[in-house]
C-alpha positions in Angstrom: -11.1 10.5 29.4 -14.8 10.1 28.9 -16.7 8.1 31.5 -17.6 4.6 30.5 -21.3 3.9 30.0 -23.1 1.6 32.4 -22.9 -2.1 31.5 -26.7 -2.3 30.8 -27.0 0.9 28.9 -27.5 1.0 25.2 -25.1 3.6 23.7 -26.0 4.6 20.2 -23.5 7.4 19.5 -20.0 8.4 20.7 -20.1 10.7 23.8 -20.6 14.4 22.9 -22.6 13.7 19.7 -26.1 15.3 19.3 -28.9 12.8 19.2 -31.7 14.7 17.4 -32.4 16.0 14.0 -29.9 15.3 11.2 -27.2 14.6 13.7 -23.5 14.9 12.9 -22.3 11.7 14.4 -18.7 12.8 13.9 -19.2 16.1 15.8 -17.0 15.2 18.8 -14.0 15.0 16.5 -13.0 11.6 17.8 -14.9 9.5 15.3 -13.7 11.8 12.5 -10.1 11.3 13.5 -10.4 7.5 13.9 -12.3 7.3 10.6 -9.1 8.5 8.8 -7.3 5.5 10.4 -10.2 3.2 9.5 -10.2 4.1 5.8 -6.4 4.1 5.7 -4.3 6.1 3.2 -6.2 7.9 0.5 -4.5 5.8 -2.1 -5.3 2.6 -0.2 -8.8 2.1 -1.5 -9.5 -1.3 -2.9 -8.8 -1.7 -6.5 -12.2 -3.3 -7.1 -14.0 -0.1 -5.8 -11.9 2.3 -7.8 -12.2 0.3 -11.0 -16.0 -0.1 -10.6 -16.6 3.5 -9.9 -14.4 4.9 -12.7 -15.8 2.5 -15.3 -19.3 3.4 -14.3 -18.7 7.2 -14.5 -17.0 6.8 -17.9 -19.9 4.7 -19.1 -22.3 7.5 -18.0 -20.0 10.1 -19.7 -20.0 12.0 -16.4 -17.9 15.1 -15.8 -19.6 17.2 -13.1 -20.0 15.2 -9.9 -21.5 16.1 -6.6 -20.0 14.0 -3.8 -22.8 14.5 -1.4 -21.2 12.6 1.5 -17.5 13.4 0.9 -16.4 13.1 4.5 -12.7 13.6 4.6 -12.6 13.9 0.8 -11.1 10.5 0.0 -13.4 9.7 -3.0 -13.4 13.3 -4.2 -9.6 13.4 -4.4 -9.5 10.1 -6.2 -11.9 11.4 -8.8 -10.2 14.8 -9.2 -7.0 12.9 -9.9 -8.8 11.1 -12.6 -9.9 14.3 -14.3 -13.5 14.8 -13.0 -14.9 18.1 -11.8 -16.0 17.8 -8.1 -18.3 19.6 -5.8 -17.9 18.0 -2.4 -20.4 18.3 0.5 -20.8 17.0 4.0 -22.7 17.9 7.1 -19.7 17.2 9.4 -17.3 20.2 9.7 -14.9 17.8 11.6 -14.7 15.5 8.6 -14.4 18.4 6.1 -11.3 19.8 7.9 -9.3 17.0 6.2 -10.8 17.9 2.8 -10.0 21.6 3.2 -6.5 20.7 4.3 -6.0 18.5 1.3 -7.3 21.2 -1.1 -4.9 23.7 0.4 -1.9 21.4 0.2 -2.7 20.6 -3.5 -3.8 24.2 -4.4 -1.0 24.6 -7.0 -2.1 21.5 -9.0 -4.3 22.5 -11.9 -6.7 19.6 -11.4 -7.5 21.0 -7.9 -8.2 24.6 -9.0 -11.9 24.2 -9.3 -12.6 21.9 -6.3 -15.6 23.2 -4.5 -16.2 22.1 -0.9 -19.4 23.0 1.0 -20.8 22.2 4.4 -24.3 21.0 3.6 -27.3 19.2 4.9 -29.1 16.7 2.6 -32.4 18.1 3.8 -31.5 21.5 2.5 -29.1 20.5 -0.2 -30.8 22.5 -3.0 -30.4 25.7 -1.0 -26.8 25.1 0.2 -25.0 23.7 -2.8 -24.8 25.6 -6.1 -26.0 23.4 -9.0 -24.3 23.8 -12.4 -26.5 24.8 -15.3 -28.7 21.9 -16.1 -27.6 19.9 -13.1 -24.9 17.5 -12.0 -24.1 14.5 -14.2 -23.8 12.3 -11.1 -24.7 12.6 -7.4 -22.5 10.3 -5.4 -23.4 9.1 -1.8 -21.1 6.2 -0.9 -19.5 4.5 2.1 -22.8 3.6 3.8 -23.3 7.3 4.5 -27.0 7.7 3.9 -28.1 5.3 6.7 -26.5 7.7 9.2 -29.8 9.6 8.7 -32.2 8.1 11.3 -36.0 8.0 11.1 -36.9 10.3 14.0 -40.5 10.7 12.8 -41.3 7.1 12.1 -42.5 7.7 8.5 -39.2 8.2 6.7 -40.2 11.7 5.7 -36.6 13.0 6.0 -35.3 10.2 3.8 -37.9 10.9 1.2 -37.0 14.6 1.2 -33.3 13.8 0.8 -33.9 11.6 -2.2 -36.1 14.3 -3.7 -33.1 16.7 -3.3 -30.7 14.3 -4.8 -33.1 14.0 -7.8 -33.4 17.8 -8.0 -29.6 18.2 -8.2 -29.2 15.9 -11.2 -29.6 16.9 -14.8 -32.2 15.0 -16.8 -30.6 11.6 -17.6 -28.2 12.1 -14.6 -27.4 9.3 -12.2 -27.5 8.8 -8.5 -25.0 6.3 -7.2 -25.7 5.4 -3.6 -25.0 2.5 -1.3 -25.8 0.9 2.0 -24.7 -2.0 4.1 -26.4 -5.3 3.8 -28.8 -4.7 6.7 -30.9 -7.7 5.7 -27.8 -9.8 6.6 -27.3 -7.9 9.9 -31.0 -8.3 10.9 -30.8 -12.0 10.1 -27.5 -12.9 11.7 -27.2 -10.2 14.4 -23.8 -9.0 13.2 -22.2 -7.2 10.3 -20.2 -9.1 7.7 -16.5 -9.0 8.5 -15.4 -8.1 4.9 -15.2 -4.5 3.7 -15.1 -3.7 0.0 -14.0 -0.1 0.5 -11.2 0.1 2.9 -8.0 -1.9 3.5 -7.4 -0.6 7.1 -5.4 -2.9 9.4 -6.5 -1.0 12.5 -9.9 -2.5 13.1 -9.7 -5.1 15.9 -13.5 -5.6 16.5 -16.9 -4.4 15.4 -19.8 -5.0 17.9 -23.3 -4.9 16.5 -26.5 -3.9 18.4 -30.0 -4.1 16.9 -32.6 -1.9 18.6 -36.2 -2.8 18.1 -39.4 -0.7 18.7 -42.7 -2.6 18.7 -40.9 -5.6 17.3 -39.7 -3.5 14.3 -35.9 -2.8 13.8 -35.5 0.8 14.6 -31.7 1.3 14.7 -28.4 -0.5 14.2 -25.4 0.5 16.2 -21.8 -0.5 15.3 -19.2 -0.1 18.0 -15.8 0.1 16.3 -12.6 -0.9 18.3 -9.3 0.2 16.8 -5.8 -1.0 17.8 -4.3 2.4 18.0 -2.2 4.2 20.7 -5.0 6.6 21.8 -8.6 5.7 22.5 -9.7 4.1 19.3 -13.3 3.2 20.1 -16.1 5.0 18.3 -19.8 4.4 17.9 -22.0 5.0 14.8 -25.7 4.5 14.5 -27.6 3.6 11.3 -31.1 3.3 9.9 -31.6 -0.4 9.1 -32.7 -0.1 5.5 -33.6 -3.4 3.9 -32.9 -3.8 0.2 -36.6 -3.8 -0.5 -37.4 -0.7 1.6 -34.4 1.3 0.2 -35.4 0.4 -3.4 -38.9 1.5 -2.7 -37.7 4.9 -1.5 -35.6 5.4 -4.6 -38.4 4.5 -6.9 -40.8 6.9 -5.1 -38.4 9.8 -5.8 -37.2 8.8 -9.3 -40.3 7.1 -10.7 -41.2 3.5 -11.0 -39.9 3.3 -14.6 -36.5 4.9 -13.8 -33.5 2.8 -14.9 -32.3 1.1 -11.7 -29.5 -1.4 -11.3 -28.3 -2.9 -8.0 -24.8 -4.3 -7.5 -23.7 -6.6 -4.7 -20.1 -5.7 -3.6 -19.6 -4.3 -7.2 -20.7 -7.6 -8.7 -24.0 -8.7 -10.3 -26.5 -9.7 -7.7 -26.5 -13.3 -8.7 -22.8 -13.5 -8.3 -22.7 -12.4 -4.7 -25.6 -13.8 -2.6 -24.4 -12.4 0.7 -22.6 -9.1 0.0 -21.4 -6.6 2.6 -22.9 -3.7 0.6 -25.5 -3.0 -2.0 -24.8 -0.3 -4.6 -27.8 1.4 -6.3 -27.4 3.1 -9.7 -30.6 4.9 -10.7 -31.1 7.4 -13.5 -33.2 10.6 -13.5 -35.7 10.3 -16.4 -35.1 12.5 -19.4 -38.5 14.1 -18.9 -40.9 14.3 -16.0 -43.6 12.2 -17.8 -41.3 9.2 -17.4 -41.5 9.5 -13.6 -45.0 8.2 -13.3 
């Protein structure tokens, strides 16, 4: 059993997880294993999420999709079953183990013949994932995945580079669908909203929230998950506290100020959900580079 941290220590990641660079916060295997319990069965996603995503993809006439934060492959499997062509990528080899296992178990099903899975880093995505001719119709980065990337340099340079890479992977007119927790709410109230729009897990017993400040500026948010499972169910994940305004600014910098950009609050219109748990951004790559400016 791993030693318990001192009472007055601020623990920002599960034991055994690297703390520098684009860290894989699931590298100890423990968080990856418990994450499967957290999200529940692969067919247990909330109906609202599935309906929202499928309707959006059909509206965009999407077919080729890059799931850039596929994790265990839960979203990719759902979309393959619906007839989409998936390339799934993630930095965590521990998370990808489940995706590889699923692909092997379903290898005889025609829909899964062309499922590509790659271990890839958002900072080097263009080099590590093969782009179809013209680019992907959609790049998907959901489940509050992007805020795992912390701002080690203090100027968000890595975040900007990742958004540029997402942009590069899209065809002209393609769409980035990306989300993040409502960090404005967390910074205001000091805790995360209890509701979760993605998962129906019954195993979560508590989520403790820590907000770390540097020079009176929020630097990092840490969520300590406690699970009611037989083995040790605790795991810790750290996040960059993107406000809605700052995240929108980063997207506009990469895609252009005039890019079509819609924000949803828990899959609803912004005015219909004043305190959402998550914000979902849908932003289009302009048809030509002159529309970026």
